[in-house]
C-alpha positions as CSV (number, residue, x, y, z in Angstrom):
1,M,11.0,24.1,31.3
2,L,11.4,21.8,28.7
3,H,12.3,23.3,25.4
4,H,11.8,21.3,21.8
5,L,14.6,21.1,19.1
6,S,13.6,19.6,15.9
7,I,16.6,18.5,13.6
8,D,17.5,17.6,10.2
9,L,20.8,16.8,8.8
10,E,22.1,16.4,5.3
11,T,25.3,14.3,5.2
12,F,27.8,12.7,2.6
13,S,29.2,8.8,2.8
14,S,30.6,7.2,-0.1
15,V,28.8,3.8,1.2
16,P,25.2,3.3,-0.2
17,I,22.7,4.0,2.2
18,R,20.3,1.7,0.6
19,K,22.2,-1.4,0.2
20,A,24.7,-1.1,3.2
21,G,21.8,0.5,5.8
22,A,22.5,3.7,7.9
23,Q,24.8,2.2,10.4
24,A,27.3,1.3,7.9
25,Y,26.7,4.6,5.7
26,M,27.7,6.7,8.8
27,R,30.4,4.6,9.9
28,S,32.5,5.2,6.7
29,P,35.6,6.9,7.1
30,D,34.7,9.7,4.5
31,F,31.6,10.4,6.5
32,E,30.8,14.0,6.8
33,I,27.8,16.2,7.9
34,L,27.0,19.0,5.4
35,L,24.4,21.0,6.7
36,F,22.5,20.9,10.2
37,A,18.9,22.5,10.1
38,Y,17.2,22.9,13.6
39,S,14.0,25.0,14.9
40,L,14.1,25.7,18.8
41,D,10.3,25.7,20.3
42,G,8.7,26.2,16.9
43,A,10.8,29.2,15.6
44,D,11.8,29.6,11.9
45,P,14.4,26.9,10.9
46,V,18.2,27.9,11.0
47,V,20.7,26.2,8.8
48,I,24.3,25.6,9.9
49,D,26.2,25.2,6.9
50,M,28.8,22.8,8.2
51,A,30.4,21.9,4.7
52,Q,32.0,25.4,4.3
53,G,33.2,25.5,7.7
54,E,30.5,27.0,10.2
55,Q,30.3,25.7,13.7
56,L,27.6,24.4,16.2
57,P,26.9,27.4,18.5
58,E,28.0,26.2,21.9
59,W,24.5,26.7,23.1
60,L,23.3,24.1,20.4
61,V,26.0,21.8,21.4
62,E,24.9,22.0,25.2
63,A,21.2,21.6,23.9
64,I,21.8,18.3,22.1
65,K,23.5,16.9,25.4
66,S,20.7,18.7,28.1
67,P,17.8,16.6,29.0
68,D,16.3,19.9,29.3
69,Y,15.6,19.9,25.3
70,I,13.4,17.5,23.7
71,K,15.2,16.9,20.4
72,H,13.0,15.7,17.5
73,A,13.5,14.2,14.1
74,Y,11.7,12.4,11.5
75,N,13.8,8.8,11.6
76,V,15.6,9.7,14.5
77,P,18.1,6.7,14.4
78,F,20.1,8.5,11.4
79,E,20.4,11.7,13.6
80,W,21.1,10.3,16.5
81,G,23.3,8.0,15.1
82,C,25.3,10.7,13.3
83,L,25.2,13.0,16.3
84,S,26.3,10.3,18.6
85,L,29.5,9.6,16.3
86,Y,29.8,13.3,16.2
87,F,30.3,13.8,19.5
88,G,32.2,10.8,20.4
89,C,29.2,9.6,22.6
90,K,26.1,7.9,22.6
91,L,23.3,10.3,23.1
92,P,20.7,9.1,26.0
93,P,17.6,7.9,23.8
94,D,15.1,9.1,26.3
95,Q,15.9,12.7,25.4
96,W,14.7,11.9,21.8
97,R,11.5,11.9,19.9
98,D,10.9,10.1,16.4
99,T,8.3,12.0,14.2
100,M,8.2,8.9,11.9
101,L,7.3,6.6,14.7
102,H,4.4,9.1,15.5
103,G,3.1,8.8,12.0
104,L,3.6,4.6,12.1
105,Y,1.6,4.8,15.7
106,C,-1.2,6.6,14.1
107,G,-1.5,4.6,11.3
108,Y,0.2,6.2,8.7
109,T,3.1,5.5,6.4
110,T,6.9,6.0,6.2
111,G,8.9,8.9,4.5
112,L,8.1,12.5,4.9
113,D,6.9,13.3,1.8
114,A,4.2,10.0,1.5
115,T,3.4,10.9,5.3
116,G,3.2,14.8,4.7
117,R,0.8,14.2,1.6
118,A,-1.4,11.4,3.7
119,L,-2.1,13.8,6.2
120,G,-2.8,16.2,3.6
121,L,-0.5,18.8,4.8
122,P,-0.6,22.4,2.8
123,E,2.2,22.9,0.2
124,D,4.0,25.4,1.8
125,K,4.3,22.6,5.2
126,Q,5.2,19.7,2.5
127,K,8.7,18.3,1.5
128,L,10.2,19.9,-1.3
129,N,10.5,17.7,-4.5
130,T,14.0,18.9,-5.4
131,G,15.4,16.7,-2.9
132,K,16.2,13.7,-4.7
133,A,18.4,15.7,-7.3
134,L,20.0,17.6,-4.8
135,I,21.2,14.5,-2.9
136,R,22.7,12.7,-5.9
137,Y,24.9,15.9,-6.5
138,F,25.8,16.5,-3.0
139,C,25.8,13.5,-0.8
140,V,26.9,10.9,-2.7
141,P,30.3,10.2,-4.7
142,C,29.9,11.5,-8.6
143,K,31.1,9.7,-11.5
144,P,34.7,11.3,-13.0
145,T,34.2,12.6,-16.2
146,K,36.1,14.9,-18.6
147,S,33.6,17.6,-18.4
148,N,33.8,17.9,-14.4
149,G,37.5,17.4,-14.3
150,G,37.5,14.1,-13.1
151,R,36.1,14.6,-9.5
152,T,34.6,12.0,-7.6
153,R,32.7,14.4,-5.5
154,N,30.8,17.5,-5.7
155,Y,31.3,20.2,-3.5
156,P,29.3,23.5,-2.4
157,H,31.6,25.8,-4.8
158,H,31.0,23.5,-8.0
159,D,27.6,24.7,-8.0
160,P,26.8,27.4,-5.5
161,D,23.0,27.9,-6.7
162,K,22.2,24.4,-6.2
163,W,23.7,24.7,-2.8
164,A,21.4,27.7,-2.0
165,L,18.7,25.6,-3.2
166,F,19.9,22.2,-1.0
167,K,19.8,24.7,2.2
168,E,16.1,25.6,1.8
169,Y,15.6,22.2,1.1
170,N,17.1,20.9,4.4
171,A,15.0,23.7,6.3
172,Q,12.1,22.7,4.5
173,D,12.1,19.2,6.0
174,V,12.7,20.8,9.2
175,V,9.2,22.6,8.6
176,T,7.4,19.5,7.5
177,E,8.2,17.8,10.4
178,M,6.9,19.9,12.9
179,E,4.0,20.1,11.0
180,I,3.5,16.5,11.1
181,E,4.0,16.6,14.8
182,R,1.7,19.2,15.2
183,C,-0.9,17.3,13.0
184,L,-0.5,14.1,15.3
185,S,-0.3,15.8,18.8
186,A,-3.9,14.8,19.3
187,F,-2.8,11.2,19.8
188,P,0.6,11.0,21.3
189,V,3.1,8.1,21.4
190,P,2.2,6.4,25.0
191,A,5.1,6.4,26.9
192,E,5.5,2.5,27.1
193,V,6.0,2.4,23.2
194,Q,8.4,5.3,23.7
195,K,10.4,3.3,25.9
196,Q,10.4,0.4,23.5
197,W,11.5,2.4,20.9
198,E,14.3,3.7,23.2
199,T,15.3,0.0,23.5
200,D,15.2,-0.7,20.4
201,L,17.4,1.9,19.6
202,I,20.3,0.6,21.5
203,I,19.4,-2.9,20.2
204,N,19.9,-1.9,16.8
205,D,23.2,0.4,17.6
206,R,24.3,-2.6,19.2
207,G,24.2,-4.7,16.4
208,V,24.9,-8.6,16.2
209,A,28.5,-10.2,14.9
210,V,29.1,-11.8,12.0
211,D,31.6,-14.7,10.6
212,M,32.9,-13.0,7.8
213,D,35.4,-15.8,6.5
214,F,32.5,-17.5,6.7
215,V,30.5,-15.2,4.5
216,H,33.4,-14.5,2.1
217,G,33.7,-18.3,1.6
218,A,30.0,-18.7,0.9
219,L,30.1,-15.9,-1.6
220,E,33.5,-17.3,-3.5
221,L,31.4,-20.9,-3.6
222,G,28.4,-19.3,-5.2
223,N,30.6,-17.6,-7.6
224,T,32.5,-20.7,-8.3
225,I,29.1,-22.7,-9.1
226,R,27.2,-20.3,-11.0
227,T,30.5,-19.7,-13.1
228,T,31.0,-23.5,-13.4
229,L,27.1,-24.0,-14.4
230,T,27.3,-21.1,-17.1
231,D,30.4,-22.2,-19.0
232,E,28.4,-25.8,-19.3
233,A,25.4,-24.5,-20.5
234,V,27.6,-22.4,-23.0
235,Q,29.6,-25.2,-24.2
236,L,25.7,-27.3,-24.6
237,S,23.9,-24.6,-26.2
238,G,26.3,-22.7,-27.9
239,L,24.7,-19.6,-26.5
240,Y,26.5,-16.2,-25.8
241,N,24.7,-15.6,-22.6
242,P,22.2,-19.1,-21.4
243,N,21.1,-17.2,-18.5
244,S,18.8,-15.0,-20.8
245,V,15.4,-15.5,-20.8
246,K,15.1,-14.7,-24.5
247,Q,17.9,-16.7,-25.6
248,L,17.5,-19.8,-23.7
249,S,13.9,-19.7,-24.4
250,G,14.4,-19.5,-28.2
251,W,17.0,-22.4,-27.8
252,L,14.4,-24.5,-26.0
253,S,11.7,-23.8,-28.6
254,E,13.9,-25.1,-31.5
255,A,14.9,-27.9,-29.7
256,T,11.5,-28.9,-28.9
257,G,9.6,-27.7,-31.4
258,E,7.4,-26.1,-29.3
259,D,7.2,-22.3,-28.4
260,V,8.2,-22.0,-24.8
261,T,7.2,-18.2,-24.0
262,N,8.9,-18.0,-20.6
263,L,10.8,-20.2,-17.9
264,R,9.1,-19.5,-14.8
265,K,9.9,-22.2,-12.1
266,D,6.6,-24.0,-13.1
267,T,7.3,-24.3,-16.4
268,V,10.6,-25.1,-16.1
269,A,9.3,-28.4,-13.7
270,A,7.0,-29.2,-16.1
271,M,9.3,-29.1,-18.9
272,L,11.6,-31.4,-17.1
273,A,8.7,-34.3,-16.3
274,R,8.5,-35.0,-20.0
275,E,10.0,-38.0,-21.1
276,E,10.5,-37.1,-24.8
277,N,13.2,-34.3,-23.7
278,S,16.7,-35.3,-25.1
279,A,20.0,-35.2,-22.8
280,E,20.9,-32.1,-23.8
281,V,17.3,-30.4,-23.0
282,T,17.1,-31.9,-19.8
283,R,20.6,-31.1,-18.7
284,M,19.8,-27.3,-19.8
285,L,16.2,-27.3,-17.6
286,E,18.6,-28.6,-14.6
287,I,21.3,-26.3,-14.9
288,R,18.7,-23.6,-15.5
289,Q,16.9,-24.7,-12.2
290,E,20.2,-24.8,-10.2
291,L,21.0,-21.4,-11.5
292,G,17.8,-20.4,-9.9
293,K,18.9,-21.6,-6.7
294,T,22.2,-20.2,-6.9
295,S,21.7,-16.8,-5.1
296,T,24.0,-15.6,-2.5
297,K,21.8,-12.1,-2.3
298,K,21.7,-12.7,1.8
299,Y,25.2,-12.7,2.0
300,D,25.8,-10.0,-0.3
301,A,23.8,-8.3,1.8
302,I,26.1,-9.1,5.1
303,E,28.9,-8.2,3.3
304,E,27.3,-4.6,2.0
305,A,26.2,-4.0,5.7
306,V,28.9,-5.0,7.9
307,C,30.7,-2.2,10.1
308,A,34.4,-2.2,10.3
309,D,34.2,-3.9,13.6
310,G,32.6,-7.1,12.1
311,R,29.0,-6.2,13.2
312,V,25.9,-5.5,11.2
313,R,23.5,-3.1,12.5
314,G,20.0,-1.8,11.8
315,L,18.5,-5.3,10.9
316,L,15.0,-4.2,12.4
317,Q,12.7,-1.7,11.8
318,Y,10.7,-0.8,14.6
319,Y,6.6,-0.3,13.8
320,G,7.8,-1.7,10.7
321,A,4.1,-3.1,10.5
322,N,2.4,0.1,11.1
323,R,-1.1,-1.6,11.5
324,T,0.2,-4.0,14.4
325,G,3.3,-2.3,15.4
326,R,5.3,-5.7,14.9
327,W,9.0,-5.4,13.7
328,A,10.0,-5.5,10.4
329,G,13.4,-6.9,9.1
330,R,15.6,-4.6,6.8
331,L,19.2,-4.9,5.0
332,V,19.5,-8.9,5.5
333,Q,15.6,-9.7,6.3
334,V,16.1,-11.9,9.4
335,Q,12.8,-12.4,9.7
336,N,13.0,-14.5,6.3
337,L,15.7,-16.7,6.3
338,P,15.6,-20.5,5.0
339,R,15.4,-23.1,7.9
340,T,18.3,-25.1,8.8
341,Y,17.7,-28.4,8.8
342,T,21.2,-29.7,7.3
343,E,23.4,-31.9,10.3
344,P,26.2,-31.6,11.2
345,L,26.2,-27.8,10.4
346,E,29.7,-27.4,12.4
347,L,31.3,-29.7,9.4
348,A,29.2,-27.7,6.5
349,R,30.3,-24.1,8.0
350,D,34.0,-25.4,8.1
351,L,33.8,-27.1,4.3
352,V,32.5,-23.6,3.5
353,K,35.0,-21.7,5.3
354,G,37.4,-23.9,3.8
355,R,36.0,-23.1,0.3
356,K,36.0,-27.2,-0.2
357,L,33.2,-27.1,-3.0
358,D,33.8,-30.8,-3.9
359,A,33.5,-32.1,-0.3
360,L,30.4,-30.0,0.7
361,R,28.6,-31.9,-2.4
362,L,29.7,-35.3,-1.2
363,V,28.4,-34.8,2.1
364,Y,25.4,-32.6,1.8
365,G,24.6,-33.1,-1.6
366,S,23.6,-30.0,-3.7
367,P,25.8,-27.0,-2.6
368,N,23.2,-24.4,-3.5
369,D,20.9,-25.6,-1.0
370,T,23.2,-26.1,1.6
371,L,24.6,-22.1,1.3
372,S,20.8,-21.2,1.6
373,Q,20.4,-22.8,4.7
374,L,23.7,-21.8,6.4
375,I,23.0,-18.1,6.1
376,R,21.5,-18.5,9.3
377,T,24.6,-19.2,10.8
378,A,26.7,-16.2,9.4
379,F,25.3,-14.3,12.7
380,V,27.7,-15.4,15.7
381,A,28.4,-15.2,19.2
382,A,31.1,-12.3,19.6
383,P,34.5,-14.2,21.0
384,G,34.5,-15.6,24.0
385,N,30.6,-15.2,24.0
386,V,27.4,-17.5,23.3
387,L,24.4,-16.9,22.0
388,I,21.0,-17.5,23.8
389,D,18.0,-17.8,21.5
390,A,14.4,-18.5,23.0
391,D,11.0,-18.3,21.4
392,F,7.7,-18.4,22.2
393,S,5.6,-21.5,21.5
394,A,2.7,-21.2,19.4
395,I,2.2,-17.2,20.3
396,E,-0.9,-16.5,18.4
397,A,-2.9,-19.6,18.8
398,R,-2.4,-18.8,22.7
399,V,-3.2,-15.2,22.2
400,I,-6.1,-15.6,20.3
401,S,-7.7,-18.5,22.3
402,W,-7.2,-16.2,25.5
403,L,-9.1,-13.5,23.6
404,A,-11.5,-15.4,22.9
405,D,-11.9,-17.2,26.0
406,Q,-12.2,-20.5,24.1
407,E,-11.6,-22.6,27.3
408,W,-10.7,-26.3,26.1
409,R,-8.1,-24.4,24.0
410,L,-6.6,-22.5,27.0
411,E,-6.7,-25.9,28.7
412,V,-4.1,-27.4,26.3
413,F,-1.6,-24.6,26.3
414,R,-1.9,-25.2,30.2
415,T,-1.0,-28.6,29.9
416,H,0.7,-30.4,26.9
417,G,0.5,-27.8,24.5
418,K,-0.1,-29.8,21.4
419,I,-2.7,-27.6,20.0
420,Y,-2.1,-29.6,16.6
421,E,-3.4,-33.1,17.6
422,A,-5.8,-31.6,20.1
423,S,-7.6,-29.6,17.4
424,A,-8.0,-32.7,15.2
425,S,-9.1,-34.8,17.9
426,Q,-11.8,-32.2,18.6
427,M,-12.8,-31.7,15.3
428,F,-12.9,-35.5,14.6
429,G,-13.8,-36.9,17.4
430,V,-10.7,-39.1,18.1
431,P,-9.1,-39.8,21.7
432,L,-6.1,-37.6,21.8
433,E,-4.0,-40.5,22.7
434,R,-4.6,-42.3,19.5
435,I,-2.9,-39.1,17.6
436,K,0.6,-40.2,17.7
437,K,3.2,-41.3,15.2
438,G,2.8,-45.1,14.3
439,N,-1.1,-44.9,14.8
440,P,-3.1,-44.4,11.5
441,E,-5.0,-41.5,13.4
442,Y,-2.0,-39.3,13.3
443,A,-2.6,-38.5,10.0
444,L,-5.1,-36.0,11.1
445,R,-2.9,-34.3,13.0
446,Q,-1.8,-32.3,9.2
447,R,-5.1,-31.5,9.2
448,G,-5.4,-30.1,12.4
449,K,-2.1,-28.4,12.0
450,V,-3.6,-26.7,8.6
451,A,-6.8,-25.8,10.0
452,E,-5.0,-24.1,13.1
453,L,-2.8,-22.0,10.7
454,A,-5.7,-21.4,8.1
455,L,-8.7,-20.5,9.9
456,G,-8.5,-18.4,13.2
457,Y,-8.9,-15.3,10.9
458,Q,-12.1,-16.3,9.6
459,G,-10.1,-18.2,6.7
460,G,-12.2,-20.8,4.1
461,V,-11.4,-23.1,1.9
462,G,-9.0,-20.9,0.0
463,A,-6.9,-20.2,3.4
464,M,-6.8,-23.8,3.6
465,R,-5.6,-24.7,0.2
466,N,-3.2,-21.7,0.2
467,M,-1.8,-23.0,3.9
468,D,-1.4,-26.9,2.7
469,V,2.2,-26.5,1.3
470,G,2.7,-30.4,2.0
471,G,-0.3,-31.0,-0.3
472,L,-2.0,-33.5,1.8
473,L,-5.7,-31.8,1.2
474,A,-4.9,-32.0,-2.4
475,D,-7.0,-35.0,-2.9
476,L,-9.9,-33.6,-1.0
477,S,-12.6,-31.7,-2.7
478,D,-13.8,-28.1,-1.9
479,D,-16.7,-29.8,-0.3
480,E,-14.9,-32.1,2.1
481,V,-12.4,-29.2,2.9
482,K,-15.0,-27.0,3.7
483,E,-16.2,-29.7,5.8
484,I,-12.9,-29.4,7.7
485,V,-13.3,-25.8,7.8
486,D,-17.1,-26.3,9.3
487,R,-15.8,-28.6,12.1
488,W,-13.0,-26.1,13.4
489,R,-15.2,-23.3,13.5
490,N,-17.9,-25.9,15.8
491,T,-15.1,-27.0,17.9
492,N,-14.1,-22.9,18.7
493,P,-17.5,-21.1,18.6
494,K,-15.9,-18.6,20.9
495,I,-12.9,-17.7,18.2
496,R,-15.8,-17.4,15.5
497,E,-18.3,-15.5,17.8
498,L,-15.2,-13.0,17.9
499,W,-14.6,-12.2,14.3
500,Y,-18.4,-10.9,14.3
501,S,-18.4,-9.2,17.5
502,F,-15.6,-7.2,16.2
503,D,-16.7,-6.8,13.0
504,N,-20.1,-5.5,14.8
505,A,-18.2,-3.2,17.1
506,A,-16.3,-1.4,14.6
507,A,-19.5,-1.2,12.6
508,E,-21.4,0.3,15.8
509,V,-18.5,3.1,16.7
510,I,-18.0,4.1,13.1
511,Q,-21.8,5.0,12.4
512,N,-22.6,6.2,16.2
513,G,-19.5,6.9,17.9
514,G,-18.9,6.4,21.6
515,A,-17.2,3.1,22.9
516,V,-17.3,-0.9,23.2
517,R,-15.7,-2.8,24.4
518,I,-15.3,-6.8,23.2
519,R,-13.4,-8.8,25.7
520,N,-9.9,-6.7,26.5
521,C,-10.2,-4.7,23.4
522,T,-11.8,-1.5,23.5
523,F,-13.3,0.1,20.4
524,R,-13.9,3.8,19.7
525,R,-14.4,6.6,17.1
526,E,-12.0,9.4,18.1
527,F,-12.0,13.0,16.8
528,D,-8.9,14.6,15.6
529,C,-9.3,17.9,16.6
530,M,-6.2,19.3,15.0
531,R,-7.6,18.1,11.5
532,G,-10.9,17.8,12.0
533,T,-11.2,13.8,11.1
534,V,-12.1,11.0,12.4
535,V,-10.1,7.5,13.3
536,L,-11.2,4.5,14.1
537,T,-9.2,3.1,17.3
538,I,-8.6,-0.4,19.2
539,E,-7.2,-0.1,22.9
540,L,-5.5,-3.2,23.3
541,P,-5.0,-5.1,27.1
542,S,-1.4,-3.6,27.0
543,G,-3.2,0.0,26.9
544,R,-1.7,0.6,23.1
545,K,-4.1,1.4,20.4
546,L,-4.2,0.5,16.4
547,Y,-5.3,3.3,14.4
548,Y,-7.5,3.1,11.4
549,V,-7.6,6.4,9.8
550,D,-10.9,7.9,8.5
551,P,-13.1,4.3,8.5
552,A,-16.0,4.1,6.5
553,I,-18.7,1.6,6.1
554,G,-19.5,1.0,2.2
555,E,-20.3,-1.9,-0.6
556,N,-17.7,-4.7,-0.6
557,R,-17.1,-6.4,-4.3
558,W,-20.3,-8.7,-3.4
559,G,-22.6,-6.2,-2.6
560,G,-22.6,-6.4,1.1
561,A,-21.6,-3.9,3.8
562,S,-18.0,-3.2,4.3
563,L,-15.6,-1.7,6.6
564,S,-12.9,0.5,5.2
565,Y,-10.0,2.8,6.2
566,M,-7.5,4.8,4.5
567,G,-3.9,3.0,4.4
568,M,-0.9,1.8,2.5
569,D,-2.1,-0.7,-0.1
570,Q,0.4,-3.6,0.3
571,T,0.4,-4.5,-3.0
572,T,0.4,-1.1,-5.1
573,K,2.3,0.8,-2.0
574,K,-0.1,3.5,-2.3
575,W,-2.2,5.6,0.1
576,K,-5.8,4.5,-0.3
577,R,-8.8,3.1,0.8
578,V,-8.5,-0.7,2.5
579,E,-11.1,-2.9,3.1
580,T,-11.0,-5.5,6.4
581,Y,-13.5,-7.3,8.2
582,G,-14.2,-8.9,11.7
583,G,-11.6,-11.5,11.1
584,K,-8.8,-9.4,9.9
585,L,-9.7,-6.8,12.9
586,V,-8.9,-10.1,15.1
587,E,-5.9,-11.1,13.5
588,N,-4.5,-7.2,13.5
589,C,-5.7,-7.5,17.3
590,V,-4.1,-11.2,17.9
591,Q,-0.4,-10.3,16.2
592,A,-0.5,-6.6,17.9
593,I,-1.1,-8.6,21.4
594,A,1.6,-11.1,20.5
595,R,4.0,-8.3,19.6
596,D,3.3,-6.7,22.9
597,C,4.4,-9.9,24.9
598,L,7.4,-9.8,22.7
599,A,8.3,-6.6,23.5
600,Q,7.7,-6.9,27.5
601,A,10.0,-10.0,27.5
602,I,12.5,-8.0,25.5
603,E,12.3,-5.3,28.4
604,N,12.5,-7.8,31.0
605,L,15.4,-9.4,29.4
606,E,17.4,-6.0,28.9
607,A,16.6,-4.7,32.6
608,E,18.3,-8.4,33.6
609,G,21.4,-7.5,31.9
610,L,20.8,-9.9,28.9
611,P,21.4,-8.2,25.8
612,V,19.4,-9.0,22.7
613,V,21.2,-8.5,19.2
614,F,18.0,-9.3,17.4
615,H,14.7,-10.4,17.2
616,V,12.7,-12.7,14.7
617,H,8.7,-12.7,15.3
618,D,8.7,-14.3,18.6
619,E,12.3,-15.2,18.8
620,V,14.6,-13.3,20.8
621,V,18.5,-13.5,20.2
622,I,20.9,-12.9,22.9
623,D,24.8,-12.4,22.9
624,I,26.4,-12.9,26.4
625,A,29.7,-14.6,28.1
626,P,28.4,-17.7,29.8
627,F,27.5,-17.3,33.4
628,D,25.9,-20.5,34.2
629,T,25.8,-24.3,32.3
630,E,24.2,-24.2,29.3
631,T,20.3,-25.8,30.7
632,E,20.5,-23.0,33.2
633,M,21.5,-19.7,31.2
634,L,18.5,-21.0,28.6
635,S,15.9,-21.8,31.7
636,K,16.9,-18.3,33.2
637,V,15.9,-16.9,29.4
638,V,12.7,-18.9,29.2
639,S,11.4,-18.2,32.7
640,I,11.7,-14.3,32.0
641,L,10.0,-14.9,28.8
642,T,7.3,-16.8,30.3
643,R,6.9,-14.5,33.2
644,P,3.0,-13.4,33.9
645,I,2.3,-10.3,32.0
646,P,0.5,-7.7,34.3
647,W,-2.0,-6.9,31.5
648,A,-2.9,-10.1,30.6
649,A,-3.7,-12.4,33.5
650,G,-4.7,-15.8,32.8
651,L,-2.6,-15.6,29.0
652,P,-0.8,-19.1,29.5
653,L,3.1,-18.4,27.9
654,G,5.3,-20.9,27.0
655,A,8.7,-20.8,25.3
656,D,11.7,-22.9,24.7
657,G,15.3,-22.3,22.7
658,W,19.2,-23.3,22.5
659,V,22.5,-22.1,23.6
660,G,25.1,-22.0,20.7
661,K,27.9,-19.8,18.8
662,F,26.0,-19.3,16.0
663,F,22.4,-18.6,14.7
664,K,20.3,-21.4,13.4
665,K,16.7,-22.6,13.1
666,D,16.4,-25.4,16.1
């Protein structure tokens, strides 16, 4: 018989968890488990006061290691990691269930408190609001003062009443976790999603090696650049703090005779373009620009998060994007790193490690820009190993073509794969072979590229403008851009039809119930019998579902009908009603299917003994001892990534990559 053990820990560490992450936090030498609250099979919680010498009962020690006990917690990687370190062994991930994952899978948000409120839990089941103050008091170092006797940490005996309340708080967290699990039990997490979560737990715990000598070199150079520029600005302007917006705005106003109210990037750029500036004003604006680029935040984040063994862990949040289930970046944010186009990279890294600022400037120009590009290269292979990097090519374009069954696009991906050229050829009636470098028709490729990136999810003129980062459409009127939009839609009628089919299917099931199948996706209105509420689900080809809580049909800002659901507003970070439409639903499904392709590839790689250390969007990074030539190693990884997926028959996958000693963007 299986038992269910719900767990919540309260801990102490001098490492700041928000900056350094949970993995570095729990690996601190002074890390300690203070309280261990548990409930067995739904019974009232019990709190073990480990800070005051209470021991875990022998049966509980055995239960934590036994497959007969399924362990539940909210944000399991923390409890699992703490207890794995406490017991000195990696606890089997398949014995754990994450209530946070369950909430994210069902369309809710992160955070025990926020999820409880979104679910409408009764007050006696919700997280106590006293927790933050108690955590600040007992779980982190305190500032030594005269009144506290100069101590740097608060122990239970320093405030017994607060400690008693802290134990209540610990027990109540278990109550809230169990109530959330009960509320979500009508919609279980599929076995495949659970297995992927277990793999993610292992990958995040494995971490990736970082070159700390290089990181420290980058931090030193960044500090030198900031100090030099600031000193020059002080000499030039006489300001006490030229980094102050108020002080510098005042100085510029006086120097130019104009009212300078802000120092935004566009304001500084516009002022620099004026010919009437004095040499001093021009130089101060240039310094302002340079100081704006002199950011070492990513290097700072690595330094904060690195563990004693030189690895950074916890870079990925499983189901971080809960509308699609895609991963989100954490700590260093590997999913949002600058590209590397500096060459040669090896020399640049050596100059940074040697703290040779003048040589770096001489060879590569702006040291700020070079340091920004090089952040990727801080992630390296372990000694004796290599990194194998491979990514899907144009995965979203392939998935939407497959989902819509747009045959001409599928044929492109089955053959040459040049979707930007092929799209331009279709749109403008130009032979594909003419759209190549050296021919005037090659200019059409950029229009094809912008259209491909902007229009797949029902975007229009505004989306084209936003995607045109190179400004190649700047000389076109909105009517001319609209013509490109219309051409793209006319050459992709099945994709256009997919938007309206998805919109109609969602409206149909919200209003009338039942199920509607559009291509390989099935829309349903499902009833949550535990809470008496309704959800809209879209079942993907993989069998995974996307959840839209409390769907409704109302009126949009233009007076037309609109679909909406309860979700997290990405701007305000509040739980509120969110509007959607056919193109957005297609985007959700395409990105979710692409995510499922990546998840399947990761499972396949791990099964083949190719350990993934992190991944970025549609790209995987493997750290392994060389087992063949570089070409053959990459070929093996690419063949695994492009292996036909059972639930996606006919989806033409493509991939490419590189082998090297450090991470880069090829």
